[in-house]
C-alpha positions in Angstrom: -54.3 40.3 -18.5 -52.2 38.9 -21.3 -49.3 36.5 -20.8 -46.6 39.2 -21.0 -48.2 41.3 -18.3 -48.7 38.3 -16.1 -45.0 37.3 -16.4 -43.8 40.9 -15.5 -46.1 40.9 -12.4 -44.8 37.5 -11.4 -41.1 38.6 -11.8 -41.7 41.8 -9.8 -43.3 39.8 -7.0 -40.4 37.3 -6.9 -37.7 40.1 -6.8 -39.6 41.9 -4.0 -39.9 38.7 -1.9 -36.2 38.0 -2.2 -35.5 41.4 -0.5 -37.5 40.4 2.5 -35.2 40.8 5.5 -34.1 37.6 7.2 -34.7 37.6 11.0 -32.4 35.7 13.3 -33.4 34.1 16.6 -30.9 33.8 19.5 -30.7 30.2 20.9 -29.5 30.0 24.5 -28.6 27.0 26.6 -27.2 26.3 30.0 -25.2 23.5 31.6 -27.0 21.3 34.1 -24.8 19.6 36.7 -25.5 15.9 37.2 -26.5 15.5 40.8 -28.5 13.1 43.0 -31.6 15.0 42.0 -31.3 13.2 38.6 -31.2 9.7 40.0 -33.7 7.1 39.0 -37.2 7.9 40.0 -38.1 5.8 43.1 -41.4 4.8 41.6 -39.6 3.2 38.7 -37.2 1.4 41.0 -40.1 0.2 43.1 -41.8 -1.2 39.9 -38.6 -3.0 38.7 -37.5 -4.4 42.1 -39.8 -7.4 42.3 -38.9 -8.5 38.8 -35.2 -8.2 39.5 -35.6 -10.1 42.8 -37.6 -12.9 41.0 -34.9 -13.2 38.2 -32.1 -13.3 40.8 -33.9 -15.9 42.8 -34.2 -18.1 39.7 -30.6 -17.6 38.7 -29.3 -18.4 42.2 -31.3 -21.5 42.6 -29.0 -24.5 43.2 -29.4 -27.2 40.5 -26.3 -29.4 40.9 -22.9 -29.7 42.7 -19.3 -29.7 41.4 -16.7 -31.7 43.3 -13.9 -29.4 42.1 -13.1 -26.2 40.2 -12.8 -26.6 36.4 -11.2 -24.1 34.0 -10.6 -24.2 30.3 -6.9 -23.6 31.0 -6.4 -26.8 33.0 -5.1 -28.9 30.1 -3.2 -28.6 26.8 -5.1 -30.7 24.3 -8.3 -31.5 26.3 -9.7 -30.1 29.5 -12.1 -31.4 32.0 -14.6 -28.6 31.4 -14.3 -28.9 27.7 -14.8 -32.6 27.8 -17.8 -32.1 30.0 -19.3 -29.5 27.7 -18.9 -31.7 24.6 -20.3 -34.8 26.3 -23.3 -32.9 27.7 -24.2 -31.6 24.2 -24.1 -35.1 22.9 -26.2 -36.6 25.7 -28.8 -33.8 25.6 -29.1 -33.7 21.8 -28.7 -37.1 20.3 -32.2 -38.4 21.2 -33.8 -35.2 19.8 -31.7 -35.5 16.6 -32.5 -39.1 16.1 -36.2 -38.4 16.4 -35.9 -35.8 13.6 -33.5 -37.6 11.3 -33.5 -41.3 12.2 -29.7 -41.0 12.6 -27.2 -40.7 15.5 -24.8 -37.9 16.0 -21.3 -39.2 15.2 -19.2 -36.7 17.2 -19.1 -33.3 18.7 -16.9 -30.3 18.1 -17.2 -27.0 20.0 -14.7 -24.1 20.4 -12.4 -23.5 23.3 -13.1 -19.8 23.3 -16.8 -20.4 23.7 -16.3 -21.4 27.3 -16.4 -18.0 29.1 -16.1 -18.9 32.8 -14.9 -21.6 35.2 -17.2 -24.0 37.1 -16.3 -23.4 40.7 -16.2 -26.1 43.4 -19.5 -26.3 45.3 -23.1 -25.5 44.4 -23.9 -25.0 40.7 -26.8 -22.6 40.0 -28.6 -21.5 36.9 -26.4 -18.4 37.0 -23.4 -20.8 36.5 -24.7 -21.8 33.1 -25.2 -18.2 32.1 -21.6 -17.4 33.1 -20.1 -20.4 31.3 -22.2 -19.7 28.1 -23.4 -16.1 28.1 -23.9 -16.1 24.3 -27.1 -17.2 22.5 -25.4 -19.9 20.6 -27.7 -22.8 19.5 -26.9 -26.4 18.8 -26.8 -27.6 15.2 -25.9 -30.8 13.5 -24.1 -30.7 10.2 -23.5 -33.5 7.7 -19.8 -33.5 6.6 -18.2 -35.6 3.9 -15.1 -37.6 4.7 -12.9 -35.0 3.0 -14.3 -32.2 5.3 -13.7 -34.5 8.4 -10.1 -34.7 7.2 -9.9 -30.9 7.1 -11.4 -30.8 10.6 -8.7 -33.1 11.9 -6.0 -31.1 10.1 -7.4 -27.9 11.7 -7.4 -29.4 15.3 -3.9 -30.8 14.9 -2.5 -27.5 13.5 -4.3 -25.5 16.3 -3.1 -27.9 19.1 -5.8 -26.3 21.3 -8.3 -27.9 23.6 -11.4 -27.4 21.5 -14.1 -29.5 23.2 -14.7 -32.8 21.4 -16.8 -35.9 22.1 -16.9 -39.3 20.5 -13.8 -38.3 18.5 -10.4 -39.5 19.5 -7.2 -38.0 18.1 -3.6 -39.2 18.7 -0.6 -37.2 17.5 2.9 -38.6 17.2 5.8 -37.0 19.0 6.3 -34.6 16.0 2.8 -33.4 16.2 1.5 -35.2 13.2 -1.7 -37.4 13.0 -1.0 -40.9 14.3 -4.5 -42.2 14.7 -8.1 -40.9 14.7 -11.3 -42.7 15.5 -15.0 -41.9 15.8 -16.9 -43.9 18.3 -14.0 -46.3 18.6 -13.9 -47.0 14.8 -11.4 -46.0 12.2 -12.6 -43.0 10.2 -13.9 -43.9 6.7 -13.1 -40.9 4.6 -15.4 -42.2 1.8 -18.6 -41.7 4.0 -20.3 -38.8 5.6 -20.6 -38.0 9.4 -23.1 -36.1 11.5 -21.2 -33.5 13.6 -22.8 -31.5 16.4 -21.5 -28.0 16.7 -22.9 -24.5 17.3 -24.3 -22.0 14.9 -21.3 -19.7 15.2 -18.9 -22.4 14.1 -21.3 -23.7 11.4 -20.9 -20.4 9.7 -17.1 -20.6 9.7 -16.4 -19.0 13.1 -12.8 -19.5 14.5 -11.7 -20.2 10.9 -13.5 -23.5 10.9 -14.2 -23.1 7.2 -14.8 -26.9 6.7 -18.3 -26.4 8.2 -19.2 -24.1 5.4 -18.8 -27.0 3.0 -21.5 -29.0 4.8 -24.1 -31.1 3.0 -27.0 -30.6 5.4 -27.8 -28.7 8.6 -30.3 -29.7 11.3 -31.2 -26.8 13.6 -32.4 -28.3 16.9 -33.8 -25.1 18.3 -31.9 -25.9 21.5 -29.4 -23.4 23.0 -26.2 -24.6 24.4 -26.9 -22.8 27.7 -30.3 -24.5 28.0 -28.7 -27.9 27.4 -26.3 -27.2 30.2 -29.2 -26.1 32.6 -31.2 -29.2 31.7 -28.2 -31.5 32.4 -27.3 -29.8 35.7 -31.0 -30.0 36.7 -31.0 -33.8 36.3 -27.5 -34.5 37.6 -26.8 -34.3 41.3 -23.0 -34.0 41.1 -20.5 -33.4 38.3 -16.9 -34.7 38.2 -15.4 -34.2 34.7 -11.9 -35.3 34.0 -9.1 -34.8 31.5 -8.7 -38.0 29.4 -7.1 -39.4 26.3 -9.6 -38.1 23.7 -6.9 -35.8 22.3 -3.3 -36.6 23.1 0.3 -36.4 21.8 2.6 -39.4 22.2 6.1 -38.9 23.7 
């Protein structure tokens, strides 16, 4: 067979195949009502139940006691629960940070919106820590130059919000301008750098805290804020945080 004959045969076969009738198949469906018959298989529920009970038992175990109810709305520029959170982060993290860096944390800044629940008067359980801090935020320490610390102060003064701070004291005058600011009781030296404890969300500029993005160094402590709370509650019989003068405005 020569090439011309082969081509004619191939063309004829192609044309013939294109005329092959197309068959259609009918697709049918029906609506199934959702009834009790579609409930979770009891064997699955029986398998899950002991794990659920074990988790709830751990979450509801009492680990401390609160002498009052504390809310992030109980103060204007600083709150008892916010002060407590910031102080706990410093206490639980400074030794760890010093072992790794040879330095001390200078001050703490967290965010007001990160506190997601109250601490109620009475028994504190592990569940309390999960309610106050349901996110997976971790503790980090950033090294900020003096100029970024100035930006940080400007941010807090402009916001006039009770963002949790520790080891940092801010005094505004009656007009809402900066009157005085100290770190660990000493005047801030804007020519030096400071180690600031915060969380990974703020470190990346969360809540418009862009000054953290200008950091020199970051130390990741591999320590979640929630776990720091649980560790502190577990070693502390009773908590009694207060509103104090760490961030105030003069009359």
